[in-house]
C-alpha positions as CSV (number, residue, x, y, z in Angstrom):
1,M,-1.2,-4.0,-4.0
2,T,-1.7,-5.0,-7.1
3,G,-4.7,-3.1,-8.6
4,S,-6.7,-1.4,-11.6
5,R,-7.2,2.0,-10.6
6,R,-10.5,3.9,-9.1
7,T,-12.4,6.8,-9.0
8,E,-13.4,9.1,-6.5
9,G,-15.2,11.7,-6.0
10,A,-15.1,14.3,-9.1
11,G,-11.9,16.2,-10.0
12,A,-11.6,19.5,-11.9
13,G,-14.2,19.7,-14.6
14,G,-16.6,17.5,-12.6
15,S,-14.5,14.6,-14.5
16,P,-13.8,11.4,-11.8
17,A,-10.4,12.1,-9.8
18,R,-7.9,9.2,-10.4
19,T,-6.0,7.8,-7.4
20,P,-2.4,7.1,-8.9
21,P,-0.7,4.6,-10.1
22,A,0.7,1.4,-8.4
23,R,4.0,2.5,-6.4
24,D,6.6,-0.4,-7.8
25,L,8.8,-0.8,-4.4
26,A,11.9,-2.9,-4.0
27,R,12.9,-4.7,-0.6
28,H,16.3,-4.4,0.5
29,H,17.6,-7.3,3.2
30,D,17.2,-4.9,6.1
31,G,13.9,-4.2,5.0
32,S,14.3,-0.9,4.4
33,L,12.1,0.4,1.3
34,Y,12.9,2.4,-1.6
35,D,10.7,3.5,-4.2
36,T,12.3,2.8,-8.1
37,A,10.0,5.3,-10.0
38,R,10.4,8.3,-8.2
39,Q,14.2,7.2,-6.3
40,C,14.4,7.6,-3.2
41,P,13.6,5.7,0.0
42,V,10.0,5.4,1.4
43,A,9.1,4.8,5.8
44,L,6.3,2.2,6.7
45,A,4.2,5.3,8.2
46,E,4.2,7.2,4.7
47,L,3.5,3.9,2.8
48,A,-0.2,3.1,5.4
49,E,-0.7,7.3,4.9
50,D,-0.3,6.1,0.9
51,V,-3.0,3.6,1.1
52,R,-5.4,4.8,3.6
53,G,-5.6,8.1,0.8
54,G,-6.3,4.8,-1.2
55,G,-3.3,4.4,-3.1
56,S,-2.1,1.3,-3.6
57,F,2.0,-0.5,-4.0
58,R,3.4,-3.9,-4.9
59,A,6.7,-5.3,-3.4
60,R,9.7,-6.8,-4.6
61,D,12.8,-8.4,-2.6
62,A,15.5,-6.1,-4.0
63,A,17.6,-9.0,-3.9
64,T,16.0,-12.2,-6.1
65,G,12.7,-10.1,-8.3
66,R,10.6,-12.2,-6.2
67,D,6.7,-10.1,-5.2
68,C,7.1,-9.8,-1.2
69,T,4.0,-7.5,-1.8
70,Y,2.6,-9.1,1.6
71,R,4.6,-8.8,3.8
72,V,5.7,-5.4,3.4
73,L,1.8,-4.9,4.0
74,A,1.8,-6.7,7.2
75,A,4.7,-5.2,8.1
76,V,2.3,-1.7,7.6
77,L,-0.7,-3.5,9.7
78,A,2.1,-3.9,12.3
79,Q,3.5,-0.9,12.3
80,E,0.0,0.6,13.2
81,V,-1.0,-1.6,15.3
82,A,2.3,-1.4,17.4
83,W,1.6,2.3,18.0
84,G,-1.7,2.0,18.5
85,A,-2.9,4.1,14.8
86,G,-5.6,1.8,16.4
87,M,-9.6,1.8,16.3
88,P,-11.3,0.9,13.2
89,G,-12.6,4.5,12.3
90,R,-10.0,6.3,14.6
91,N,-6.7,7.0,12.1
92,G,-7.6,4.0,9.0
93,L,-7.0,0.7,10.6
94,S,-9.8,-0.3,9.0
95,A,-8.7,1.2,5.6
96,L,-5.9,-1.2,5.9
97,R,-7.4,-3.5,6.6
98,A,-10.2,-3.0,3.4
99,A,-7.4,-3.0,1.4
100,V,-5.6,-6.9,2.5
101,S,-9.0,-8.0,1.9
102,A,-8.3,-6.9,-1.2
103,V,-4.7,-7.9,-2.2
104,R,-6.3,-11.5,-1.5
105,P,-5.7,-13.8,-4.3
106,P,-8.5,-15.4,-5.5
107,A,-9.8,-18.8,-4.4
108,P,-8.8,-21.6,-6.6
109,G,-11.7,-23.1,-8.3
């Protein structure tokens, strides 16, 4: 998911708190994810939690460099549904759905 930083709530001193910048992920042929900045593997559950908290990410295929953000987001959603994560509002599935809506490309026109 790409996007600009969003303000949420107030930070120390009354200034707006900002979400961290988008994570850059590499997706390997076996489906595993790797955070290129932090240099560590990323589990889908961790990524789901980040998205629920307002975080964003961009994923690229490690071999080709092609964007695969939607594929990774779909895997996150599928895992959440398979684990029974939920009813909207219960533990964040509605937030994940909102994240999908937020990253849809604009309609040509």
